[in-house]
ZAKOL-232228 format. One record per residue (C-alpha): x, y, z; residue in three letters; residue number from 1. Coordinates in steps of 0.02 Angstrom, whole numbers, plus 50000, padded with zeros to 5 digits. Layout:
N
<xx->X; yy->Y; zz->Z; res->ALA; n->NUM> $
...
//
This chain:
93
<xx->50110; yy->50363; zz->50108; res->MET; n->1> $
<xx->50051; yy->50428; zz->50275; res->LYS; n->2> $
<xx->50143; yy->50360; zz->50427; res->LYS; n->3> $
<xx->50031; yy->50270; zz->50549; res->THR; n->4> $
<xx->50040; yy->50279; zz->50738; res->ARG; n->5> $
<xx->50015; yy->50092; zz->50749; res->PHE; n->6> $
<xx->50126; yy->49951; zz->50689; res->THR; n->7> $
<xx->50051; yy->49806; zz->50596; res->GLU; n->8> $
<xx->50071; yy->49697; zz->50750; res->ARG; n->9> $
<xx->49973; yy->49822; zz->50854; res->GLN; n->10> $
<xx->49837; yy->49828; zz->50722; res->ILE; n->11> $
<xx->49827; yy->49638; zz->50722; res->LEU; n->12> $
<xx->49812; yy->49636; zz->50911; res->SER; n->13> $
<xx->49668; yy->49763; zz->50904; res->VAL; n->14> $
<xx->49581; yy->49654; zz->50774; res->LEU; n->15> $
<xx->49608; yy->49500; zz->50881; res->GLN; n->16> $
<xx->49526; yy->49591; zz->51026; res->GLU; n->17> $
<xx->49380; yy->49630; zz->50912; res->MET; n->18> $
<xx->49368; yy->49448; zz->50859; res->GLU; n->19> $
<xx->49371; yy->49399; zz->51043; res->ALA; n->20> $
<xx->49210; yy->49493; zz->51068; res->GLY; n->21> $
<xx->49260; yy->49665; zz->51131; res->ILE; n->22> $
<xx->49144; yy->49798; zz->51062; res->LEU; n->23> $
<xx->49211; yy->49917; zz->50932; res->VAL; n->24> $
<xx->49158; yy->50066; zz->51037; res->THR; n->25> $
<xx->49263; yy->50001; zz->51181; res->ASP; n->26> $
<xx->49411; yy->49974; zz->51065; res->LEU; n->27> $
<xx->49397; yy->50150; zz->50995; res->THR; n->28> $
<xx->49406; yy->50224; zz->51170; res->ARG; n->29> $
<xx->49546; yy->50108; zz->51226; res->LYS; n->30> $
<xx->49659; yy->50139; zz->51075; res->HIS; n->31> $
<xx->49607; yy->50316; zz->51030; res->GLY; n->32> $
<xx->49552; yy->50282; zz->50851; res->VAL; n->33> $
<xx->49386; yy->50300; zz->50762; res->SER; n->34> $
<xx->49271; yy->50156; zz->50723; res->SER; n->35> $
<xx->49300; yy->50190; zz->50537; res->ALA; n->36> $
<xx->49486; yy->50161; zz->50564; res->THR; n->37> $
<xx->49453; yy->49994; zz->50647; res->ILE; n->38> $
<xx->49337; yy->49941; zz->50506; res->TYR; n->39> $
<xx->49468; yy->49995; zz->50378; res->ASN; n->40> $
<xx->49598; yy->49892; zz->50469; res->TRP; n->41> $
<xx->49479; yy->49744; zz->50469; res->ARG; n->42> $
<xx->49452; yy->49763; zz->50282; res->ALA; n->43> $
<xx->49640; yy->49765; zz->50250; res->LYS; n->44> $
<xx->49710; yy->49650; zz->50384; res->PHE; n->45> $
<xx->49560; yy->49549; zz->50444; res->GLY; n->46> $
<xx->49598; yy->49365; zz->50474; res->GLY; n->47> $
<xx->49785; yy->49383; zz->50441; res->MET; n->48> $
<xx->49921; yy->49307; zz->50545; res->THR; n->49> $
<xx->50090; yy->49389; zz->50572; res->GLU; n->50> $
<xx->50172; yy->49275; zz->50443; res->SER; n->51> $
<xx->50041; yy->49321; zz->50313; res->GLU; n->52> $
<xx->50066; yy->49504; zz->50354; res->LEU; n->53> $
<xx->50254; yy->49485; zz->50329; res->LYS; n->54> $
<xx->50222; yy->49402; zz->50160; res->LYS; n->55> $
<xx->50104; yy->49545; zz->50112; res->LEU; n->56> $
<xx->50238; yy->49673; zz->50152; res->ARG; n->57> $
<xx->50366; yy->49578; zz->50047; res->GLN; n->58> $
<xx->50246; yy->49569; zz->49900; res->LEU; n->59> $
<xx->50206; yy->49755; zz->49913; res->GLU; n->60> $
<xx->50391; yy->49797; zz->49916; res->GLN; n->61> $
<xx->50424; yy->49687; zz->49764; res->GLU; n->62> $
<xx->50277; yy->49766; zz->49674; res->ASN; n->63> $
<xx->50347; yy->49942; zz->49706; res->ARG; n->64> $
<xx->50517; yy->49887; zz->49640; res->ARG; n->65> $
<xx->50441; yy->49811; zz->49482; res->LEU; n->66> $
<xx->50335; yy->49967; zz->49449; res->TRP; n->67> $
<xx->50488; yy->50077; zz->49468; res->LYS; n->68> $
<xx->50582; yy->49973; zz->49339; res->ASN; n->69> $
<xx->50432; yy->49977; zz->49224; res->CYS; n->70> $
<xx->50417; yy->50167; zz->49238; res->GLU; n->71> $
<xx->50601; yy->50186; zz->49193; res->ARG; n->72> $
<xx->50579; yy->50079; zz->49037; res->LYS; n->73> $
<xx->50423; yy->50174; zz->48986; res->ILE; n->74> $
<xx->50510; yy->50342; zz->49010; res->ASN; n->75> $
<xx->50658; yy->50283; zz->48907; res->THR; n->76> $
<xx->50542; yy->50223; zz->48768; res->SER; n->77> $
<xx->50445; yy->50387; zz->48770; res->LEU; n->78> $
<xx->50606; yy->50486; zz->48758; res->GLN; n->79> $
<xx->50662; yy->50382; zz->48608; res->MET; n->80> $
<xx->50495; yy->50407; zz->48521; res->VAL; n->81> $
<xx->50501; yy->50595; zz->48556; res->THR; n->82> $
<xx->50676; yy->50608; zz->48484; res->VAL; n->83> $
<xx->50626; yy->50510; zz->48330; res->ALA; n->84> $
<xx->50471; yy->50617; zz->48306; res->PHE; n->85> $
<xx->50571; yy->50778; zz->48322; res->LEU; n->86> $
<xx->50699; yy->50714; zz->48197; res->ALA; n->87> $
<xx->50559; yy->50674; zz->48076; res->LEU; n->88> $
<xx->50485; yy->50847; zz->48097; res->LEU; n->89> $
<xx->50654; yy->50929; zz->48068; res->LEU; n->90> $
<xx->50678; yy->50832; zz->47906; res->LYS; n->91> $
<xx->50509; yy->50888; zz->47841; res->ARG; n->92> $
<xx->50536; yy->51073; zz->47875; res->PHE; n->93> $
//
């Protein structure tokens, strides 16, 4: 994942400025980002508070951990099937 120049708190503060009525063009000049970046931030973080953002990060971290465990189990199962299939082939020939 690409490292961002802005922390989540900074992103939230930019979005709060936008909600306060500052124009996106002014925000892009002030913070040195494109308008597309600000709209992407709004799509991802719009309307969030810091506590909700913290909860989102915890859920994303837990999701990564669960997927990692799932991948390990799938790899183990695939290896067992491969070994069984090879053993079957060796018996036939």
